[in-house]
Every structure is written in structure tokens, then in C-alpha cells.
C-alpha positions in Angstrom: 11.4 -9.9 5.4 7.7 -11.3 4.7 6.4 -9.0 7.0 7.6 -6.1 5.6 6.4 -7.4 1.3 3.6 -9.5 1.5 1.2 -6.9 3.4 2.4 -3.7 1.3 2.5 -6.2 -1.9 -1.1 -7.4 -1.4 -2.3 -3.8 -1.0 -1.5 -3.4 -4.6 -2.1 -6.3 -6.4 -5.9 -5.5 -5.5 -6.0 -1.8 -6.0 -4.1 -2.0 -9.2 -6.4 -5.0 -9.6 -3.0 -7.1 -11.1 -4.5 -10.4 -12.0 -1.4 -12.6 -12.4 1.1 -12.1 -9.8 4.5 -12.4 -12.2 7.9 -12.5 -10.3 8.4 -8.7 -10.5 5.5 -7.4 -8.4 8.0 -8.8 -5.5 10.7 -7.4 -7.3 8.8 -3.6 -7.4 7.6 -4.8 -3.5 11.6 -5.1 -2.3 12.6 -1.9 -4.2 9.9 0.1 -3.2 11.0 -1.4 1.0 14.6 -0.9 -0.2 14.0 2.7 -1.0 12.2 3.3 2.9 15.7 2.2 4.4 17.1 5.6 5.8 21.1 6.6 6.9 19.6 6.9 10.4 18.4 2.9 10.5 21.6 2.0 8.5 23.5 3.8 11.3 21.8 2.0 13.8 22.4 -1.3 12.2 18.9 -2.1 10.7 18.6 -3.7 7.2 14.3 -2.7 7.7 12.6 -0.2 8.7 11.2 -0.4 12.3 8.4 -2.4 12.1 6.1 0.1 14.4 5.9 2.1 10.9 4.4 -0.9 9.3 1.1 0.3 7.9 3.2 3.3 6.4 5.7 1.0 4.8 2.9 -0.9 3.6 1.1 1.8 1.8 4.5 2.7 0.4 5.4 -0.6 -1.0 1.5 -1.1 -2.1 1.9 2.5 -3.8 5.6 1.8 -6.2 3.5 -2.2 -7.0 1.2 0.2 -8.1 2.4 2.4 -10.3 5.0 -0.1 -11.5 1.8 -2.4 -12.8 0.8 0.5 -14.2 3.6 1.2 -16.3 4.4 -2.3 -17.5 1.0 -2.9 -18.3 -0.6 -5.3 -15.8 -3.0 -3.6 -13.9 -6.5 -3.5 -14.4 -7.9 -1.1 -12.2 -9.1 1.8 -14.8 -9.1 4.9 -15.4 -5.6 4.7 -13.3 -5.9 6.7 -10.4 -3.6 10.2 -11.0 -2.2 9.3 -6.8 -1.7 5.8 -6.6 -0.7 6.6 -3.1 -3.9 8.7 -2.4 -6.3 5.9 -4.0 -5.0 3.5 -1.6 -5.5 4.6 1.4 -8.5 5.4 0.1 -9.0 1.5 -0.2 -7.6 0.6 3.4 -10.0 -0.3 6.3 -11.0 2.2 9.3 -10.4 0.8 12.3 -11.1 4.4 14.5 -14.0 4.0 16.1 -13.7 7.1 17.9 -15.0 9.8 15.1 -17.7 7.5 13.9 -21.2 6.1 14.6 -21.4 2.5 14.5 -25.1 3.5 13.9 -25.5 3.7 9.5 -26.2 7.3 8.3 -30.1 8.8 8.7 -31.8 11.5 6.6 -34.9 13.2 7.6 -37.9 14.2 5.8 -39.1 17.2 5.8 
């Protein structure tokens, strides 16, 4: 499903620095999505995990895409991150404003 595959695939492509999107990238993304379907999802008749978890699903799919891209020599982001999921999470935009000031950091000079 496009709502699941494209966000995760694109995030993986961007973070791994894949310059040519071969059809295998979409296979990696589909495999990543398939691995996220739980027995509970299947018991409820779902073919996909709940869309309410799309952010986490996209991160997991992106991680799978990045892992496979490095294995296949398709990635150009170097050095290769050891923890690809943490690397991908570090690249996400933070839209939680409650814990951050909108003002730029300021420093006092003594």
C-alpha cells in the first residue's frame, strides 16, 4: 500500500544516500512492511499494521531499506552508521515544540 511503502522507502533512500532507486528498493520496503504484521493483526483480519503507527512503521521500513542498501553497495552515505535505526531517527524533523524554545541558543560572555 502506498501509504505505508513510500514514506519508509523515501526516508531510507534519503538517509542511505541511494542515488538510483532500483526496483529492489521497493522489494526491501515491502519485506520490511511484511515483517511488521503481527499475529494479532492477522487475527483481526488486517493485512497491514494499524495506520495510527505510521511513524514507527516508516522508521522500520527505512531501516530495512538502508540495511539492504549497504549490503548491496547502493548506499552513498559514509561512514556507514552502525545503528541505522538510530541514525534514521536522528534525521527526522522534530515537531514537538513544547520542550524546545523557538528562540535560537544564546550564550553569555563573561
